[in-house]
Every structure is written in structure tokens, then in C-alpha cells.
C-alpha positions in Angstrom: 0.3 -0.1 0.1 1.9 3.3 -1.0 1.5 5.3 2.3 4.0 7.2 3.8 4.4 5.8 7.5 6.7 7.5 10.4 7.0 5.9 13.4 7.6 7.6 16.6 8.8 5.2 19.2 11.8 5.5 21.8 12.3 2.2 22.0 14.6 1.5 19.1 14.0 -2.7 18.7 10.5 -2.2 18.8 10.2 0.8 16.2 13.1 -1.6 13.9 10.9 -4.3 14.2 7.9 -2.4 13.4 9.8 -0.8 10.3 10.8 -4.3 8.7 7.4 -5.7 9.1 5.4 -2.7 7.5 8.3 -2.5 4.8 7.7 -6.3 4.3 3.9 -5.6 3.9 4.6 -2.9 1.0 4.2 0.0 3.2 7.0 3.3 2.9 8.5 3.9 6.4 9.5 7.5 6.2 11.5 7.3 9.4 11.7 6.7 13.3 11.3 9.5 15.9 12.4 9.0 19.2 10.6 12.3 20.8 8.4 14.9 19.9 10.9 17.5 18.8 12.5 15.0 16.3 9.5 13.9 15.0 8.2 17.3 14.4 11.4 18.0 12.3 11.1 14.9 10.4 7.5 15.5 9.6 8.1 19.1 8.1 10.9 17.2 5.9 9.3 14.2 5.0 5.5 14.7 5.0 4.0 11.4 6.4 0.4 10.5 5.5 0.0 8.3 9.2 2.0 8.3 12.1 2.3 5.3 14.4 2.9 7.2 18.0 3.9 5.6 21.0 2.5 7.4 24.0 5.1 7.7 26.2 8.0 9.2 24.9 11.4 10.9 26.0 11.4 14.2 26.9 8.7 17.0 28.2 6.3 16.3 25.6 4.0 13.0 25.2 2.6 11.4 22.3 -0.6 12.5 23.5 1.0 16.5 22.6 2.1 15.5 19.2 -1.3 13.8 18.7 -3.1 17.2 19.2 -0.5 18.8 16.4 -1.1 15.8 14.2 -5.0 16.4 14.3 -4.8 20.1 13.6 -2.3 18.9 10.4 -4.9 16.2 9.5 -2.5 13.5 9.7 -3.8 9.9 10.6 -2.4 8.5 13.8 -2.5 5.4 15.3 -1.3 5.0 19.1 1.0 2.5 20.2 0.9 1.8 24.1 1.7 -0.5 26.7 -0.1 -0.6 29.9 -1.4 2.6 30.7 -3.5 3.9 33.6 -7.4 5.0 32.7 -6.6 8.8 33.3 -3.9 8.3 30.1 -6.0 6.4 27.8 -8.9 8.9 28.7 -6.7 11.7 27.4 -5.6 9.5 24.5 -8.9 8.8 23.5 -9.8 12.7 23.5 -7.4 13.2 20.5 -9.6 10.9 18.4 -7.5 8.6 17.2 -7.5 5.9 14.5 -7.0 3.0 16.4 -4.6 1.7 19.4 -2.2 -1.0 19.3 -1.2 -2.5 22.4 2.6 -3.7 23.0 3.4 -6.6 22.1 2.2 -6.3 18.7 0.8 -9.1 16.4 1.9 -8.3 12.6 -2.0 -9.7 11.8 -3.2 -6.9 14.4 -0.9 -4.2 12.9 -1.8 -4.5 9.0 -5.5 -4.6 10.0 -5.5 -1.5 12.1 -3.4 0.4 9.3 -5.9 -0.3 6.7 -8.9 0.4 8.8 -7.0 3.7 9.8 -6.3 5.0 6.1 -10.1 4.1 5.2 -11.1 6.1 8.1 -9.0 9.0 7.6 -9.9 9.3 3.7 -13.7 9.1 4.6 -13.6 11.4 7.5 -11.5 14.0 4.9 -13.8 13.6 1.9 -16.9 13.9 4.6 -15.1 17.2 5.8 -14.1 19.1 2.4 -17.8 18.3 1.2 -19.3 19.6 3.9 -16.5 23.0 4.1 -17.9 23.4 -0.2 -21.4 23.4 0.9 -20.9 25.5 3.9 -19.0 28.2 1.8 -21.8 27.9 -0.6 -24.5 28.2 1.3 -22.9 31.4 3.4 -22.2 32.9 0.0 -25.7 32.5 -1.7 -26.7 33.8 2.3 -25.0 37.0 2.0 -26.1 37.4 -1.7 -29.7 37.4 -0.9 -31.5 40.7 -1.3 -32.8 40.7 2.4 -31.6 43.1 5.2 -28.2 42.2 7.3 -29.8 41.1 10.6 -31.7 38.4 8.5 -28.6 37.4 6.8 -26.8 37.2 9.8 -29.2 34.9 11.5 -29.2 32.8 8.8 -25.5 32.5 8.5 -25.3 31.8 12.8 -28.0 28.7 11.9 -26.1 27.5 9.1 -22.6 27.8 10.9 -23.7 26.1 13.9 -23.0 22.1 13.4 -19.3 23.4 12.0 -18.8 25.9 14.8 -20.5 25.1 18.0 -21.8 28.4 20.1 -24.0 29.3 22.7 -23.9 33.0 22.0 -22.5 35.1 19.0 -21.8 38.7 19.0 -21.4 40.0 15.1 -19.5 43.5 14.9 -18.9 45.8 12.3 -16.6 48.4 12.5 -16.7 51.8 10.9 -19.3 50.7 8.1 -21.3 53.5 7.8 -21.1 57.3 9.8 -21.4 55.6 13.0 -18.5 54.4 14.7 -19.8 50.9 15.7 -22.8 48.9 15.0 -23.5 45.0 16.1 -25.8 42.3 16.6 -26.3 39.5 19.1 -28.1 36.1 19.2 -28.3 33.8 22.4 -29.1 30.1 21.8 -32.0 29.2 23.3 -32.5 25.9 21.4 -31.9 23.8 18.4 -33.6 26.2 16.0 -34.1 28.6 18.0 -32.3 32.1 18.7 -32.9 35.1 20.8 -31.9 38.3 18.7 -30.4 40.8 21.5 -29.8 44.5 20.5 -28.5 47.4 22.6 -31.9 47.9 24.9 -31.8 44.2 25.5 -28.2 43.9 26.5 -28.5 46.9 29.1 -31.2 45.2 30.8 -29.8 41.9 30.9 -26.4 43.5 32.2 -27.7 45.9 34.1 -25.1 48.5 32.3 -26.7 51.9 32.2 -26.9 53.8 28.8 -24.6 56.3 29.5 -21.8 53.8 30.9 -22.1 51.3 27.7 -19.4 53.3 25.3 -16.6 52.7 28.2 -16.9 49.2 27.7 -17.2 49.7 23.6 -14.8 52.4 23.4 -12.1 50.9 25.7 -12.4 47.2 24.2 -9.5 46.3 21.8 -10.9 45.7 18.5 -10.7 42.2 17.1 -8.8 42.4 14.2 -7.4 38.9 13.6 -9.1 35.6 13.7 -8.2 33.9 17.0 -9.7 31.4 19.8 -9.6 31.7 23.5 -10.4 28.6 25.6 -10.2 28.4 29.4 -7.5 30.0 31.1 -6.7 32.4 28.0 -9.8 33.5 27.9 -10.2 34.9 31.6 -7.2 36.3 30.4 -8.6 38.2 27.0 -11.5 39.3 29.3 -9.3 41.1 31.6 -8.0 43.4 28.7 -11.2 43.4 26.9 -14.3 44.7 29.4 -17.0 43.9 26.3 -16.1 40.2 26.4 -15.8 40.2 30.1 -19.4 41.5 30.6 -20.8 39.2 28.0 -19.0 35.9 29.6 -20.2 37.0 33.1 -23.9 37.6 31.8 -24.4 34.3 29.7 -22.0 32.1 31.6 -19.6 31.7 28.9 -15.9 30.4 28.9 -14.4 30.4 25.4 -14.3 32.3 22.5 -13.6 31.8 18.9 -13.3 35.2 16.7 -13.6 35.0 12.9 -12.5 38.5 11.3 -13.7 39.3 7.9 -11.6 41.9 6.2 -13.6 44.4 4.0 -11.5 46.3 1.5 -11.5 50.4 2.8 -13.1 49.4 6.1 -12.7 48.0 9.3 -14.3 44.9 8.8 -16.7 42.4 10.2 -16.3 40.0 13.2 -17.8 37.2 13.9 -17.5 36.4 18.0 -18.4 32.7 19.0 -18.9 32.2 22.6 -19.4 28.6 24.3 -20.3 27.7 27.9 -18.1 24.6 27.3 -14.4 25.7 28.1 -12.3 24.0 26.3 -14.6 23.5 23.1 -12.7 25.7 20.2 -9.6 24.2 18.4 -7.1 25.2 15.8 -9.0 23.3 13.0 -12.1 25.5 14.0 -9.6 28.6 13.4 -8.3 27.3 10.3 -12.2 26.7 9.3 -13.0 30.3 10.1 -10.3 31.7 8.1 -11.1 29.5 5.2 -14.3 30.6 5.3 -13.6 34.3 5.8 -12.1 34.5 2.3 -14.8 33.9 0.0 -17.4 35.7 2.9 -15.0 38.7 2.5 -15.4 39.0 -1.8 -18.9 38.7 -1.5 -19.6 41.7 1.2 -17.3 43.6 -1.2 -19.2 43.0 -4.3 -22.6 43.9 -2.3 -21.2 47.1 -0.6 -19.4 48.5 -3.8 -22.7 48.1 -5.7 -24.6 49.8 -3.0 -27.1 46.9 -2.6 -28.5 45.5 0.5 -25.9 47.9 2.4 -27.9 48.8 5.4 -26.3 47.4 8.5 -29.0 47.0 11.6 -29.2 49.3 14.2 -28.5 48.6 17.8 -32.1 48.1 19.0 -34.7 45.1 18.5 -38.2 45.3 17.0 -40.3 44.0 19.0 -41.9 41.3 16.4 -38.0 40.0 16.1 -38.2 38.7 19.7 -37.6 34.7 19.8 -38.8 33.2 22.9 -40.2 29.7 23.7 -43.7 29.9 24.8 -44.4 28.0 28.0 -47.5 26.0 26.7 -45.3 24.7 24.3 -42.4 22.5 24.7 -40.1 22.8 21.6 -38.5 19.3 20.5 -36.7 17.7 17.5 -38.2 14.7 16.3 -39.2 14.4 19.8 -35.9 15.0 21.3 -36.7 17.2 24.4 -33.9 19.7 26.0 -31.8 22.6 25.2 -28.7 21.9 27.4 -25.3 22.6 25.6 -24.5 18.7 25.4 -28.0 17.6 24.0 -27.6 20.7 21.3 -24.2 19.9 20.4 -25.1 15.9 19.7 -28.4 17.6 17.8 -26.0 19.4 15.6 -24.3 16.2 14.5 -27.1 14.9 13.5 -27.8 18.1 10.8 -24.1 16.9 9.4 -24.3 13.7 8.9 -28.2 12.8 8.4 -28.1 14.0 4.5 -25.0 12.0 3.9 -25.0 7.9 3.5 -22.1 6.8 5.9 -23.0 4.9 8.8 -23.6 6.3 12.5 -22.2 4.7 15.6 -24.7 6.0 18.7 -23.4 5.6 21.7 -24.8 6.2 25.4 -26.2 4.8 28.6 -29.6 2.9 28.7 -32.6 5.2 28.3 -30.8 8.2 26.9 -32.8 7.8 23.2 -30.6 6.4 21.1 -33.6 5.1 18.8 -35.2 8.6 19.1 -31.4 10.3 17.5 -31.4 7.4 14.8 -35.2 7.8 13.6 -34.3 11.8 13.6 -31.4 11.0 11.4 -33.3 8.6 9.3 -36.0 11.7 8.9 -33.7 14.3 7.8 -32.0 12.2 5.4 -32.8 11.3 1.5 -34.0 8.0 2.5 -36.9 9.0 5.0 -39.4 8.3 2.4 -38.7 4.5 2.8 -39.0 2.5 5.9 -36.6 2.4 9.1 -36.5 -1.1 10.1 -35.3 -1.5 13.9 -33.5 -4.8 15.2 -32.9 -5.1 19.2 -29.9 -7.3 18.8 -29.9 -8.2 22.5 -33.3 -9.5 21.9 -32.7 -12.0 19.6 -31.9 -15.9 20.3 -28.4 -16.4 19.2 -29.6 -19.3 16.6 -32.2 -17.0 15.1 -30.0 -13.8 14.9 -28.5 -14.3 11.0 -32.1 -15.3 9.9 -33.9 -12.4 11.2 -30.8 -10.1 9.8 -30.3 -11.8 6.7 -33.2 -14.3 5.6 -32.9 -17.9 4.8 -34.0 -20.0 2.0 -36.4 -22.8 2.4 -35.1 -25.7 4.2 -32.1 -24.0 5.5 -32.7 -25.6 8.9 -35.2 -27.4 10.6 -38.2 -25.2 10.6 -37.4 -23.4 7.6 -40.7 -24.1 5.6 -40.7 -21.1 3.6 -38.1 -18.5 2.4 -38.0 -15.5 4.6 -37.0 -11.8 3.7 -34.4 -10.8 6.2 -34.2 -7.3 7.9 -31.6 -5.8 5.6 -33.8 -6.7 2.4 -36.9 -5.2 4.2 -34.9 -2.2 4.6 -33.9 -1.6 0.8 -33.8 1.7 -0.2 -34.1 3.1 3.4 -32.2 2.6 7.0 -31.5 -0.4 9.5 -31.1 0.4 13.3 -29.4 -2.2 15.2 -29.8 -1.6 18.7 -27.6 -3.0 21.4 -24.9 -3.8 18.8 -22.5 -5.0 21.8 -24.7 -8.4 22.2 -24.2 -9.4 18.4 -21.8 -12.6 18.3 -18.6 -12.7 16.8 -19.9 -14.8 13.5 -22.6 -12.6 12.8 -20.3 -9.5 13.5 -18.0 -10.9 10.6 -21.4 -11.0 8.4 -22.0 -7.7 9.3 -18.4 -6.2 8.2 -19.2 -8.0 4.9 -22.2 -5.8 4.6 -20.6 -2.4 5.5 -17.6 -3.5 2.8 -19.3 -4.9 0.0 -23.1 -3.7 0.3 -23.9 -7.5 -0.1 -25.4 -10.3 2.1 -26.4 -14.2 1.3 -29.3 -15.9 2.9 -29.0 -18.7 5.1 -29.2 -21.7 3.1 -28.9 -19.6 -0.4 -26.4 -20.0 -2.9 -27.1 -16.2 -4.3 -25.1 -13.2 -3.3 -27.9 -10.3 -3.0 -26.7 -6.4 -3.3 -28.8 -3.9 -0.5 -28.9 -0.7 -0.5 -29.3 0.4 3.1 -27.8 2.6 5.5 -26.7 1.3 8.8 -27.1 2.7 12.0 -26.2 1.5 15.2 -26.2 2.0 18.9 -25.1 0.4 21.9 -24.8 0.9 25.7 -21.4 -1.2 25.9 -17.7 0.3 25.7 -16.8 -1.1 22.6 -13.1 -0.7 23.4 -13.3 -2.6 26.2 -15.2 -5.5 24.4 -12.5 -5.3 21.8 -9.7 -5.5 24.4 -11.5 -8.5 25.6 -12.1 -10.6 22.4 -15.7 -10.1 22.4 -15.8 -7.5 19.5 -14.1 -7.4 16.0 -11.6 -4.8 15.9 -12.0 -4.2 12.1 -15.9 -4.1 12.6 -15.4 -1.3 15.5 -13.7 1.2 13.5 -15.4 0.5 9.9 -18.6 1.9 12.5 -16.8 4.4 14.2 -16.7 7.0 11.0 -19.1 9.4 12.5 -19.8 8.5 16.5 -22.4 10.2 18.4 -21.8 10.0 22.2 -25.6 11.1 24.1 -25.1 13.1 27.4 -27.0 10.8 30.5 -29.5 12.9 32.3 -27.6 13.4 35.1 -24.9 15.5 32.9 -27.7 17.6 31.7 -30.2 18.2 34.2 -30.9 21.5 33.5 -33.4 19.7 30.8 -35.4 18.2 33.8 -37.5 20.9 33.8 -38.6 20.6 30.1 -38.8 17.0 30.3 -41.1 16.8 33.1 -43.5 19.4 31.5 -43.6 17.3 28.5 -44.2 14.4 30.0 -46.7 15.7 32.4 -49.0 17.2 29.5 -48.8 13.7 27.4 -49.9 11.7 30.3 -52.1 14.1 31.7 -53.6 14.0 28.1 -53.8 10.4 27.9 -55.5 9.8 31.4 -58.2 12.4 30.5 -57.2 14.2 33.6 -56.7 18.1 34.2 -53.4 19.6 33.9 -51.1 19.1 36.7 -47.9 20.6 38.1 -45.1 19.8 39.9 -44.2 21.8 43.3 -40.6 23.1 43.6 -39.8 20.7 46.7 -40.3 17.9 44.0 -38.5 19.6 41.4 -35.5 19.7 43.3 -35.7 16.4 44.3 -35.9 15.5 40.7 -32.8 17.6 39.8 -30.6 16.1 42.7 -31.4 12.8 41.7 -28.7 11.1 39.7 -31.0 9.2 36.9 -29.2 5.5 36.7 -32.2 5.1 34.1 -31.8 8.4 32.3 -35.0 9.9 30.3 -36.9 6.6 30.1 -36.6 6.3 33.9 -37.9 10.1 34.6 -40.8 9.2 31.8 -42.0 5.8 33.8 -41.7 7.8 37.0 -43.4 10.8 35.7 -46.6 8.5 34.2 -46.7 6.8 37.7 -46.9 9.7 39.5 -49.5 11.2 37.6 -51.7 8.1 37.7 -51.2 8.2 41.6 -51.7 12.5 42.0 -55.1 13.1 44.1 -54.9 16.8 43.3 -53.5 19.1 40.5 -50.2 19.3 41.8 -47.3 16.8 42.7 -46.1 17.9 45.9 -43.1 15.1 46.4 -41.8 12.4 43.8 -41.4 8.9 45.0 -37.7 8.3 44.2 -36.0 5.0 44.2 -35.2 4.4 48.2 -31.4 4.6 48.3 -31.8 8.6 46.9 -34.0 9.4 49.5 -31.5 8.2 51.8 -28.9 10.2 50.0 -30.9 13.1 50.0 -31.4 12.9 53.5 -27.7 12.1 54.7 -27.2 15.2 52.8 -29.5 17.5 54.4 -28.6 16.1 58.2 -27.3 18.6 60.5 -24.5 16.1 61.7 -23.7 15.1 58.4 -19.9 15.0 58.1 -17.9 15.9 54.9 -15.6 13.9 53.5 -12.0 14.7 52.7 -12.6 15.2 49.1 -15.8 17.3 50.0 -13.3 19.6 51.9 -10.5 19.9 49.5 -13.2 21.0 46.6 -14.5 23.3 49.1 -11.0 24.8 50.0 -10.3 25.0 46.0 -13.3 26.8 45.1 -13.2 29.2 47.9 -9.6 29.9 46.3 -10.5 29.9 42.7 -13.4 32.7 43.8 -10.4 34.8 45.4 -8.7 34.7 42.3 -11.5 35.3 39.8 -11.4 31.8 37.8 -7.1 32.4 37.5 -5.4 29.2 37.7 -2.0 29.8 36.6 0.4 32.8 36.4 1.4 35.3 39.3 -1.8 35.4 41.5 -3.6 32.3 40.3 -4.8 29.6 42.2 -2.1 27.1 41.9 0.3 29.7 43.2 -1.7 30.5 46.3 -1.9 26.7 46.7 1.8 26.0 46.0 1.0 23.2 43.6 1.6 22.9 39.9 -1.0 24.4 37.5 -1.1 20.6 36.2 -1.5 19.0 39.5 -4.9 21.5 40.1 -6.2 20.9 36.9 -6.2 17.4 37.7 -7.6 17.9 40.8 -10.3 19.9 39.5 -11.3 17.4 37.2 -11.1 14.3 39.5 -13.4 16.5 41.7 -15.6 17.6 39.1 -14.8 21.0 39.4 -15.9 23.3 36.0 -15.3 27.0 35.3 -19.5 27.3 36.1 -18.8 26.7 39.8 -17.0 30.0 40.4 -18.1 32.2 37.6 
């Protein structure tokens, strides 16, 4: 295979064995590097297409540090690892490698992993290129439309959301007309729902009097380049930019990505994206906005020079433009309820992958809504007019799985009195959803791999190869990587399915969605039972939001259904939660409750962070006051579940 591979491994014997093995298989090995520094020097000269990368390397930087660089450069990489602790493996997984090879290596595993890694890399690059071309064309079309700029900006924000996630965007136009400053902001409320915020609304929300607003605007340095600021960098930029600081505090934002669009003869436009997730923006986002800025700049210059559609929106908001969710209507996307950051991120991924033909892997705990997400993907795809066939792999008897999936011919086995059309043929032209994929036996996994690779099946007892036109969506609550390590799931099938993974957040991580879900389920079961409207008391709602929900949304729905049936009045005063959780709640409220060591350490760190206004490193930062390295403090914060929202 004509692929240049760089080996980054500081054990020479291991690296040399790999080199010989790869060259005998037809690969071109461009070299061996023993450190991150040496690897970067060799990469600049030799331009490898794929890197085999040891996690543990000599020097200050690790393989994980190099992986982030490779990701930014769009170079495929596979980790080489010995036994590592869970924390290191989690950090490695976060860099999104195309595979892991565990020492000692088997030649068969290496070659299979490399083949799959290159396949995945090509698919991802094709997907990104196609998406970016489509995005550029759409944005150019929006700017060229004969509409007002405020309408254009809202359409641009909605279009760009799946590729550049944000919770708030401030659009600034410097010196575009006689006035010195124009601008408009959009706050994301729901999946496709934004509130337009002008000057008056901003003053009300921030509490800043009109006469004091200019000092925030005028003293703020202009964003004249595209850049991004995460976590500590964002805190620092807020300290020198009062406009960003007030926006951050008002809307609880922890990261910022600026897209600067130059306009010839003018100061230009800025799209300033903000997120509630502190580490969300990367060099890839920055590279994307820089590439998008060029075509947008030319289109805007053409419109302004022609004198068309050049009216810039004033900093106020017409009443008719207000976008707000009505209390009587629960907004949802294909039955998916919620507007938390984590859920909206997963929904954004649907809008990217739905129009494509690629397979999708949906990961998440039981009860998180994997089937609803799969139906949403199907309904938003070009296959929506055909049926979606659902198969619960865990519910199928082992001896009937292949018959159910692929069908059988008459006489194929005892009891096969007729030909049977399998689920794959039934889903022809549409989508097949394989739920609980982790329960599929190894033999059936091999046949499913063939379907993914060749788009063909064979019925049991048949000799005919049947081509199938079907999109595959799979879901599991298993940790497939652990299943692969245990030999219960095929490595090649895992990476074939892992082209586009979507991770669904558990309900305990998006508790801000609980009131919306409760209202939705109350309306549903009140209507079904024919009763008058029922509400939930504040105390009951507090209990619901403190519960950890091991059964996720499904458990919440069943709980609300049961309490609606048992309710005697118009208000549910208390919710009957599982007994063990009542005990946890009660213990937490007891006067004599003793805090654990972790509780005390957490409280102390929070107090110091509050004193330092969230600054972790540097002079006067929390790490300095606590007399620990900033890396140690970050690790402790992660272990104790401390995020920036705790000290904002």
C-alpha cells in the first residue's frame, strides 16, 4: 500500500521491528523518531501520511501532545501503547486516534489496524471537504440574498452552528457607515431557536446604564484577527477586554472564537462565537473560519461596492423579532426534548451526518434516547420516504440472529418451511437500526462487516449474493473498546462503524433539561389519562434535579407517568424516588452530616478560585496560592468535578 508512515517510538528495537514488518507488507516507512521534537522535524521534511505514535516518549512532551498537532495538521495517527492507566487512556482517546495497538504487537493486528485507519482517514477527509464546500456555497448564497443584514446574520449563525458550535455570537461591524459601531447578538435558546439581542436588551440583561455602555465598547480592543481563547486564555482576554468580560459573566460563557472578515477600505466584520464549554475551540475551528472568511469577504465587498443591501442593522430590537419559547409549548426536534449544551451538540451532529450515506454509531447509556436519535437521522435523510427497520440485537435468540438479519431459504434448517426475507432486505432503500450492537455474536459480526464493505448479503441456505442498498445506524450502551480488548467484538468492525460516532449525554449531565422533560411528560400523560392539568411543586422538582438518574430519560418518563396516575390533586407535592436516593438526599441534609476529605478539598479549591476570579496559573493564580503546579490543580479539579461554572 502506497502510504508513507512515520514511526514515533523511543524503544529502538520495537521501532525497528515495526519498520521491517511494515516494509515487508509494502508500506513506505519515512523514518523513526524517538521524541516529539524529532518527530516534528522529520514531519516537516518528509510529510508522512500516517503516524504510528507511542504514548510515552522521552522529553517533556508526550505522544498525546504530538497527537494534538497531528490532528491540527489532518495527519492520521494510531497509538502504540503498553499498559497505561485509565486517565492516560482517556486523554489519548480525547485526541480521536484512528486506532490503538497494544504492545506486544501481532503482525496481523498491525496490518488490519493500518488498513482501517487509512480507510477512516480518507472517509473523514472526504466528509470534511464536502461539508466545507457545501458550507461555503450556502454562506455565499445567504450573503447574496436581497434581504436585510440582520436576517442574513441570523441565517449565517444557524448555518454555521454544526461546524462551529456556540451558545452566543456577537456580530460586529466597525465603521461601516457614519456611526462608529454597529452590532447584533444572538443567544441560542434551543436547537433552531435564537434570541436576537440588541442594545436595549443587552443593557437590561447586564444592568449597565446607557451612559456607561460606551466605556465598555470604546475601551475594548478591536478583534482585528481570527483567533480563539479557551479556559485560562479566555479569562486573560476578558481581563483586558471589558466587553468580552461582561458578555462572559452575563451569559456564563467560557470560550471564544473570533472570525474576522476583512472588507476593503473598511475595518471589516467580526463574528465572535462564545461557548459554555471551556475547551471547545481548536486549531481546526480556527483554520475553518479563516478559510470561510475569504469567500465571505469577497461577496460582502461586491455587495457594498454595488450599493445593494448595504443597510447595516441598528443596535435595537423590533418587538416582532423577539424569539422566545412559549411556556405552553415544549420545543423538540423529532421528539427529542432539551436545550442543554451537551444535547444541542449531539443534535448539531445529526444535521451534519443525516444528509450523508455514511454509517453512524450512537453511543450512550440505556434510556438516553438512542432510537429517537436514529429516527431523527433517518427522517432528515434522503431515505426518509422509505422505511426504517429497527432490530434489537439483544432480544434475538443466538440461533436466529442471522436468519432475522439476512433471511433464509426454504429448508435451510429444521423448521424453515418457507423462504424468509431478512431485515436488511426489508430495509432496502431505507435505513436499518441495529440497537444493542454490542450483543451481536462474533460470527454475525463478520457477516455484518461484509455488508458494510461490500453492500451485499447471503440468505442462510442460499447461494445467491444479494446486493443491498441500505444505510446502517448502530447503537450500544457497551464500551466497545473494552469489548474489543476482551475479544468479544471485532476490531475491524469497530473501526468500520466508528466513522461518525455520536455520544448521547446521560441525564445526570444535563439536569437543566429536567424541567422541560417533566413538563413534556406531564402534558403527555395528563392528556392520555383525561385529567386536568397537573403541576409539580418546587420541592419535588428540586428532588428530581438532585437525583442521578441511572435509567436516564426513560426512567424519568416512567416516574412521571406513575406519579400522574397516583396524583390526587392538581399538584404533585413529592415525587416517589428510589429508596436509596432518598437516603442520599436525607443524609446530605442532616445537621450532623460529616464532609469527606474530597468534599473539604473541593470547597477549599472553590474558595481559592473565587478569590482569584477563576485564574488558575500565572502570578496570583490559584495554583500559586495553593503552592501546587497548575497541571496538578487542573487534575484535582477534573477529579473533583469542578468546572468554571462553579466559580463564575
